[in-house]
C-alpha positions as CSV (number, residue, x, y, z in Angstrom):
1,M,29.2,-52.1,-0.3
2,S,28.6,-55.0,-2.5
3,V,30.0,-58.5,-2.4
4,A,30.0,-60.5,-5.6
5,I,28.7,-64.0,-4.8
6,N,27.9,-66.6,-7.4
7,D,24.3,-67.7,-7.3
8,K,25.1,-71.4,-6.9
9,S,21.8,-72.1,-5.3
10,T,19.7,-71.1,-8.3
11,S,19.6,-74.7,-9.6
12,L,18.3,-75.9,-6.3
13,Q,15.3,-73.6,-6.3
14,E,11.9,-74.7,-7.2
15,K,9.9,-73.5,-10.2
16,D,8.2,-71.0,-7.9
17,P,11.2,-69.0,-6.7
18,G,9.2,-67.5,-3.9
19,T,8.8,-70.9,-2.1
20,T,12.5,-71.4,-1.6
21,T,13.1,-67.8,-0.7
22,R,10.3,-67.9,1.9
23,K,11.8,-71.1,3.5
24,A,15.3,-69.6,3.5
25,Y,13.7,-66.5,5.1
26,L,12.5,-68.6,8.1
27,F,16.1,-70.0,8.7
28,E,17.7,-66.5,8.2
29,A,15.3,-65.0,10.8
30,A,16.1,-67.8,13.3
31,F,19.9,-67.5,13.0
32,E,19.7,-63.7,13.2
33,Y,17.5,-64.0,16.3
34,F,20.1,-66.2,18.0
35,I,22.7,-63.6,17.4
36,S,20.4,-60.9,18.8
37,I,19.9,-63.0,21.9
38,T,23.7,-63.3,22.4
39,I,24.2,-59.6,22.1
40,S,21.3,-58.3,24.1
41,G,19.4,-58.7,27.4
42,A,21.2,-60.1,30.4
43,F,24.2,-61.2,28.3
44,F,24.7,-57.6,27.2
45,T,24.1,-56.2,30.7
46,L,26.7,-58.5,32.3
47,L,29.3,-57.7,29.6
48,I,29.0,-54.0,30.0
49,K,28.7,-54.1,33.8
50,R,32.1,-55.8,33.9
51,M,33.5,-52.5,32.8
52,G,32.0,-50.7,35.9
53,V,29.5,-48.7,33.9
54,S,26.6,-47.0,35.8
55,D,23.0,-48.1,35.5
56,S,21.9,-45.0,33.6
57,L,24.9,-45.2,31.1
58,T,24.3,-48.9,30.6
59,G,20.7,-48.2,29.5
60,I,21.9,-45.4,27.2
61,I,24.6,-47.6,25.6
62,S,22.0,-50.5,25.1
63,S,19.8,-48.0,23.3
64,I,22.5,-47.1,20.7
65,A,20.7,-49.4,18.3
66,Y,17.8,-47.0,18.2
67,L,20.1,-44.1,17.5
68,S,21.7,-46.0,14.6
69,C,18.2,-46.4,13.1
70,T,18.5,-42.9,11.8
71,I,20.8,-44.1,9.1
72,E,17.9,-46.1,7.6
73,V,16.7,-42.9,5.9
74,Y,19.6,-43.5,3.4
75,T,18.7,-47.1,2.7
76,A,16.8,-46.5,-0.5
77,S,19.4,-44.2,-2.1
78,F,22.2,-46.5,-0.8
79,M,20.7,-49.6,-2.3
80,A,19.9,-47.8,-5.6
81,K,23.7,-47.6,-6.2
82,R,24.4,-51.3,-5.7
83,R,24.4,-54.1,-8.3
84,S,22.5,-56.6,-6.1
85,I,20.2,-56.1,-3.1
86,R,20.8,-59.6,-1.8
87,N,24.6,-59.7,-2.1
88,T,24.9,-56.2,-0.6
89,I,22.9,-57.2,2.4
90,L,24.8,-60.5,2.7
91,G,28.2,-58.8,2.7
92,I,27.3,-56.0,5.1
93,Q,25.7,-58.4,7.6
94,C,28.8,-60.6,7.7
95,V,30.9,-57.6,8.8
96,Q,28.2,-56.4,11.2
97,Q,27.9,-59.8,13.0
98,S,31.7,-60.1,13.2
99,L,31.8,-56.7,15.0
100,Y,29.3,-58.1,17.5
101,A,31.5,-61.1,18.2
102,C,34.5,-58.7,18.8
103,L,32.6,-57.0,21.6
104,Y,33.0,-60.2,23.7
105,L,36.7,-60.1,23.0
106,L,37.3,-56.6,24.3
107,P,37.9,-57.6,28.0
108,F,40.8,-59.7,26.9
109,L,42.7,-56.6,25.5
110,R,43.5,-55.4,29.1
111,L,42.8,-51.8,28.2
112,P,41.9,-49.0,30.7
113,V,38.2,-49.1,31.6
114,T,37.5,-45.7,29.9
115,V,39.1,-47.0,26.6
116,Q,37.2,-50.2,26.8
117,V,33.8,-48.4,27.2
118,V,34.6,-46.0,24.4
119,L,35.6,-48.9,22.1
120,F,32.6,-50.9,23.1
121,A,30.2,-48.0,22.3
122,V,32.0,-47.3,18.9
123,I,32.0,-51.0,17.8
124,Y,28.4,-51.4,18.9
125,L,27.3,-48.3,17.1
126,L,29.1,-49.5,13.9
127,G,27.5,-52.9,14.1
128,T,24.0,-51.5,14.7
129,S,24.5,-48.9,12.0
130,M,25.3,-51.6,9.5
131,A,22.2,-53.5,10.6
132,S,20.1,-50.4,10.1
133,I,21.3,-49.6,6.6
134,V,20.1,-53.0,5.4
135,N,17.1,-53.8,7.7
136,T,14.4,-52.0,5.8
137,A,15.8,-53.2,2.4
138,K,15.9,-56.8,3.6
139,Y,12.4,-56.6,5.0
140,S,11.0,-55.0,1.8
141,W,13.0,-57.5,-0.4
142,L,12.1,-60.7,1.4
143,N,8.5,-59.7,2.1
144,S,8.0,-59.1,-1.6
145,F,7.9,-62.9,-2.0
146,V,5.0,-63.1,0.5
147,D,1.3,-62.8,-0.6
148,P,-0.1,-59.5,0.8
149,G,-3.1,-61.3,2.2
150,Q,-0.9,-63.7,4.1
151,R,1.7,-61.3,5.6
152,G,0.3,-61.5,9.1
153,S,0.1,-65.3,9.1
154,F,3.6,-65.7,7.5
155,T,5.1,-63.3,10.0
156,A,3.5,-65.3,12.8
157,R,4.9,-68.5,11.3
158,K,8.4,-66.9,11.0
159,E,8.2,-65.7,14.6
160,M,7.2,-69.1,15.9
161,T,10.1,-70.7,14.1
162,F,12.8,-68.5,15.7
163,L,11.0,-68.1,19.1
164,V,10.6,-71.8,19.8
165,T,14.2,-72.6,18.9
166,G,15.4,-69.4,20.5
167,I,13.9,-70.5,23.9
168,L,16.2,-73.6,24.0
169,Y,19.2,-71.6,22.8
170,N,18.7,-68.9,25.4
171,Y,18.3,-71.3,28.3
172,I,21.4,-73.5,27.4
173,L,23.6,-70.4,26.9
174,S,22.4,-68.9,30.1
175,R,23.2,-72.1,32.1
176,V,26.6,-72.2,30.5
177,I,27.4,-68.6,31.3
178,D,26.2,-69.0,34.9
179,H,28.3,-72.2,35.3
180,F,31.5,-70.5,34.3
181,T,30.7,-67.5,36.4
182,D,30.0,-69.6,39.5
183,I,33.4,-71.4,39.2
184,G,35.3,-68.1,38.6
185,K,35.9,-68.5,34.9
186,S,33.5,-65.9,33.5
187,E,36.0,-65.0,30.8
188,T,35.4,-68.5,29.3
189,G,31.8,-67.6,29.0
190,L,32.7,-64.5,27.0
191,K,34.8,-66.6,24.6
192,I,31.9,-69.0,24.1
193,C,29.6,-66.1,23.2
194,A,32.1,-64.8,20.6
195,C,32.6,-68.2,19.0
196,L,28.8,-68.7,18.9
197,I,28.3,-65.4,17.0
198,F,30.9,-66.3,14.4
199,A,29.3,-69.8,13.9
200,L,25.8,-68.3,13.6
201,M,27.1,-65.7,11.1
202,L,28.2,-68.6,8.8
203,L,24.8,-70.3,9.1
204,H,23.0,-67.0,8.5
205,T,25.1,-66.4,5.3
206,V,24.2,-69.9,4.0
207,A,20.5,-69.2,4.5
208,L,20.7,-66.0,2.5
209,L,22.5,-67.8,-0.3
210,F,19.3,-69.7,-0.9
211,T,17.2,-66.6,-1.4
212,R,16.4,-65.0,-4.7
213,D,17.5,-61.5,-5.7
214,A,15.0,-58.8,-6.6
215,P,16.3,-57.1,-9.8
216,Q,13.0,-55.4,-10.5
217,M,13.0,-53.8,-7.1
218,L,16.5,-52.6,-7.7
219,Q,15.6,-51.1,-11.1
220,D,12.6,-49.2,-9.5
221,L,15.0,-47.8,-6.8
222,Q,17.5,-46.7,-9.4
223,R,14.9,-44.7,-11.2
224,T,13.5,-42.9,-8.2
225,A,15.5,-43.4,-5.0
226,T,17.5,-40.3,-4.1
227,L,17.6,-39.0,-0.6
228,R,15.9,-35.8,-1.5
229,A,13.2,-37.6,-3.5
230,T,12.6,-40.1,-0.7
231,L,12.1,-37.3,1.9
232,K,10.0,-35.2,-0.4
233,T,7.7,-38.0,-1.4
234,N,7.1,-39.5,2.0
235,L,7.1,-36.4,4.2
236,G,4.8,-34.8,1.7
237,N,2.3,-37.6,2.2
238,P,-0.1,-36.7,5.0
239,T,-0.9,-40.4,5.6
240,F,2.7,-41.2,6.2
241,R,3.2,-38.3,8.5
242,K,0.4,-39.7,10.7
243,L,2.1,-43.1,10.7
244,L,5.3,-41.4,11.9
245,V,3.5,-40.3,15.1
246,V,2.8,-44.0,15.9
247,V,6.4,-45.2,15.6
248,A,7.9,-42.1,17.3
249,V,5.6,-42.2,20.3
250,W,5.8,-46.0,20.7
251,N,9.6,-46.1,20.6
252,L,9.9,-43.0,22.9
253,F,7.9,-44.6,25.7
254,A,9.1,-48.2,25.2
255,C,12.8,-47.1,25.4
256,F,12.0,-44.7,28.2
257,S,11.6,-47.7,30.5
258,N,12.6,-51.0,28.8
259,A,16.3,-50.0,28.5
260,Y,16.6,-50.1,32.3
261,Y,14.7,-53.2,33.4
262,N,17.6,-55.7,33.0
263,V,19.9,-53.4,34.9
264,F,17.4,-53.2,37.7
265,M,16.8,-57.0,37.9
266,V,20.5,-57.8,37.9
267,G,21.6,-55.0,40.2
268,D,18.8,-54.2,42.7
269,M,16.9,-57.5,42.5
270,G,20.1,-59.7,42.4
271,C,18.8,-61.9,39.6
272,T,21.1,-64.4,37.8
273,V,21.4,-64.8,34.1
274,T,19.6,-68.1,34.3
275,F,16.6,-66.5,36.1
276,I,16.3,-63.8,33.4
277,A,16.6,-66.5,30.8
278,L,13.8,-68.4,32.4
279,G,11.7,-65.2,32.2
280,S,12.7,-65.0,28.5
281,I,11.7,-68.6,28.0
282,G,8.3,-67.9,29.4
283,A,8.1,-64.8,27.2
284,G,9.1,-66.8,24.2
285,L,6.5,-69.5,24.8
286,A,3.8,-66.9,25.3
287,R,4.8,-65.0,22.1
288,A,4.9,-68.2,20.1
289,A,1.5,-69.3,21.4
290,F,-0.1,-66.0,20.5
291,S,1.7,-65.2,17.2
292,R,-0.4,-67.3,14.9
293,P,-3.9,-66.3,16.3
294,L,-2.8,-62.6,16.4
295,G,-1.4,-62.9,12.9
296,R,-4.7,-64.2,11.7
297,Y,-6.4,-61.4,13.6
298,A,-4.3,-58.8,11.8
299,D,-5.0,-60.4,8.4
300,R,-8.8,-60.3,9.1
301,H,-9.2,-56.9,10.8
302,G,-6.2,-54.9,9.5
303,F,-3.0,-53.7,11.2
304,A,-4.5,-50.6,12.7
305,M,-6.8,-52.9,14.8
306,S,-3.8,-55.1,15.6
307,L,-1.8,-52.1,16.8
308,Q,-4.6,-51.1,19.2
309,L,-4.7,-54.6,20.7
310,G,-0.9,-54.7,21.0
311,F,-0.8,-51.3,22.8
312,L,-3.5,-52.3,25.2
313,I,-1.5,-55.5,26.2
314,A,1.8,-53.5,26.4
315,A,0.2,-50.9,28.7
316,T,-0.9,-53.8,31.0
317,S,2.6,-55.1,31.1
318,Y,4.0,-51.8,32.3
319,L,1.3,-51.7,35.0
320,C,2.7,-55.0,36.3
321,M,6.3,-53.7,36.4
322,M,5.1,-50.9,38.6
323,F,4.9,-53.4,41.5
324,C,8.3,-54.9,41.0
325,T,10.4,-54.1,44.1
326,P,12.8,-56.2,46.3
327,A,10.0,-56.2,49.0
328,V,7.3,-57.6,46.6
329,G,9.6,-60.0,44.8
330,K,10.2,-61.1,41.2
331,V,6.7,-62.2,40.3
332,P,5.7,-58.8,38.8
333,Y,8.7,-58.9,36.6
334,L,7.8,-62.4,35.3
335,L,4.3,-61.1,34.6
336,Y,5.7,-58.1,32.8
337,V,8.0,-60.1,30.5
338,V,5.2,-62.6,29.6
339,I,2.5,-60.0,28.9
340,Y,4.9,-57.7,27.1
341,A,6.0,-60.7,24.9
342,V,2.3,-61.2,24.0
343,S,2.1,-57.6,22.9
344,Q,5.1,-58.1,20.7
345,A,3.4,-61.0,19.0
346,T,1.3,-58.4,17.3
347,L,3.3,-55.2,17.5
348,N,6.5,-56.6,16.0
349,S,4.8,-57.2,12.7
350,S,2.0,-54.6,12.8
351,M,4.4,-51.7,13.3
352,L,6.1,-52.6,10.0
353,N,3.1,-54.0,8.0
354,V,1.0,-51.0,8.7
355,V,3.3,-49.1,6.3
356,F,2.6,-51.8,3.6
357,Q,-1.1,-51.3,4.2
358,Y,-1.2,-47.5,3.8
359,I,1.8,-46.6,1.6
360,P,2.0,-47.4,-2.2
361,A,4.4,-50.2,-3.2
362,S,6.6,-47.8,-5.2
363,D,7.4,-45.7,-2.1
364,R,7.7,-48.4,0.6
365,M,11.4,-48.9,0.9
366,G,12.0,-45.2,1.2
367,A,9.1,-44.9,3.6
368,M,10.4,-47.7,5.7
369,G,13.7,-46.0,6.0
370,V,12.3,-42.7,7.1
371,Y,9.9,-44.5,9.4
372,A,12.7,-46.4,11.1
373,A,14.9,-43.3,11.3
374,M,12.1,-41.5,13.1
375,G,11.6,-44.4,15.4
376,G,15.3,-44.5,16.1
377,I,15.5,-40.9,17.1
378,A,12.5,-41.2,19.3
379,G,13.8,-44.4,20.9
380,F,17.2,-43.0,21.7
381,S,15.6,-39.8,23.0
382,G,13.4,-41.9,25.2
383,S,16.4,-43.8,26.7
384,L,18.1,-40.5,27.5
385,L,15.0,-39.1,29.2
386,G,14.6,-42.4,31.1
387,G,18.2,-42.3,32.2
388,W,17.8,-38.8,33.5
389,V,14.7,-39.7,35.5
390,L,16.3,-42.8,36.8
391,A,19.4,-41.0,37.9
392,A,17.3,-38.3,39.6
393,V,15.3,-40.8,41.6
394,Q,18.4,-42.8,42.6
395,K,20.1,-39.5,43.7
396,N,17.1,-38.9,45.9
397,A,17.5,-42.3,47.7
398,N,14.8,-44.0,45.6
399,T,12.0,-41.7,46.9
400,L,9.6,-39.3,45.3
401,L,7.8,-36.6,47.3
402,G,8.7,-38.5,50.4
403,F,7.3,-41.8,49.3
404,P,9.6,-44.8,48.6
405,L,9.8,-45.4,44.8
406,Y,12.3,-47.1,42.6
407,G,13.2,-45.3,39.4
408,Q,12.0,-48.3,37.3
409,Q,8.5,-47.9,38.9
410,L,8.2,-44.3,37.9
411,L,9.4,-45.1,34.4
412,S,6.8,-47.8,34.1
413,I,4.0,-45.5,35.2
414,I,4.9,-42.9,32.6
415,S,5.3,-45.5,29.8
416,A,1.9,-47.0,30.6
417,V,0.2,-43.6,30.3
418,G,2.0,-42.8,27.0
419,V,1.1,-46.1,25.4
420,V,-2.6,-45.7,26.4
421,W,-2.6,-42.3,24.7
422,L,-1.1,-43.9,21.6
423,L,-3.8,-46.5,21.5
424,L,-6.4,-43.8,21.4
425,Y,-4.5,-42.0,18.6
426,V,-4.5,-45.1,16.5
427,R,-8.2,-45.7,17.1
428,R,-9.2,-42.1,16.2
429,V,-6.7,-41.3,13.4
430,I,-4.9,-44.3,11.8
431,A,-7.9,-46.6,11.7
432,K,-9.8,-44.1,9.6
433,L,-7.1,-43.7,6.9
434,P,-7.7,-45.2,3.4
435,R,-5.7,-48.4,2.7
436,V,-3.8,-49.1,-0.5
437,E,-4.0,-52.9,-0.1
C-alpha cells in the first residue's frame, strides 16, 4: 500500500536532513504513544469488559497485538515493492489508527454481544497487523538518521519526550472517563476516546510529513529483500538464532502474566480507572527519570549488559506482584508498575538495539522482521498459557494444593523464574558474541 504525498516539507528542512527528521521522530513517537495509551491498559479493559467477556478471554484478546507481530517477517519484502518507505508507512498508519478509533464506536451499533466481541477481535487484529507490517521498517528507517554511538541516549531522549507528556494525557483522560462513568454516561467517555484517536492520527501524520525518506534503504531492499532470502540469510546466521531466544523467552514470560494484571486490578481488587492511571503516572515518572542514565549505560557498556540489568529489574517487579491480594492491598501493585517501568527504560530500547549491535546493516530490516515475528508468536503463546493457568486456578476457587492463591500470583512466580533464567542466558551466551558496531 502506498500513498502518494508531495514532500512539501523539504524546503523547511535544514541542511542536515537528519536533524529535522530526528526532531519529527520525537513528535511522531509522542503522538503514537498517546494513541497506544487510549487503546490499552485500563481503557482497553473497561471497553472489552462492557461486552461481558471473561478474564481469561480478555487477556487473550489484549495479546492479539503479539500474534499480529508474526506478519513482520514480511516487512522487508513488502517494503521492497513500494515506491517510498515514508509514504507507505504514513498511509498504512492512518488506516490503522482509524480502525482503533472505530473500536470505541462498536458499543453504539447495538449488536448482539457475540457479534460485538468477534468484530472487536477482527478490527483489533487488523489494526495491530497494520502496525506490525510497518513497525520494523519505521524503526530501521528513522533510526538510520541517528548516530550509532548515540542510539541509547537518543532513545532515552525520545522516551522522556513521550513519557512526560503521556503522564498528563493519561491522568486527564482517566479522570474524564471516571467522571462520565460516575454520572451514568459512560458512553460519552467512549465517544471522547474515539475523537481523541482521530485527532491524534492527524497530528501523527503531520509529524511524519516532516521526516525525510530513505531511497538508498529502499534500493538495498529491492536488490535483496525476498521472503525466502530474508529467512535464509537470518536463520542461517548463528548469532541471530541466539538473539531469537532472547526475544522469544522474554515475550513468553512477560505476556504469560502481564496480560492479566489489569483484569485482576479492575475485577478482583475493585480499582478505578483513575487509580490505575495514577499507577501509570508513577510508572511514567520512574521510566522518564531512569531513561537517560540507562541509555548512557547502554551506550557505554553495550546492549547485552543493558539487557541483563533490565531483566534483573523486571524479575524484581514480578516478585512484588506475587504479594498483591485483596487482603494485602494495592501497594504491591504500585511497586510492581513502578519497578517494571524502570526495567522498560532499558529493555524497550535494548531489545531492539541489540539487533543493530550484532547484525550487519544490510540484513537488519529483514532481521528485525523475523525477530519481531518470533517475539509475537512467543508472546501470544504465553498469553494462552497464562489464560489456561488463570482459568484453572479460578476454577479451583483460587487455591493451589490447598493453599489460598490467586491466579495472578502464580503467574508472577513463574514469570520471575523465567526472566531470571533469561538473564543468565544473556550473560553466558549473548554477551560473548562478536559485535558489528
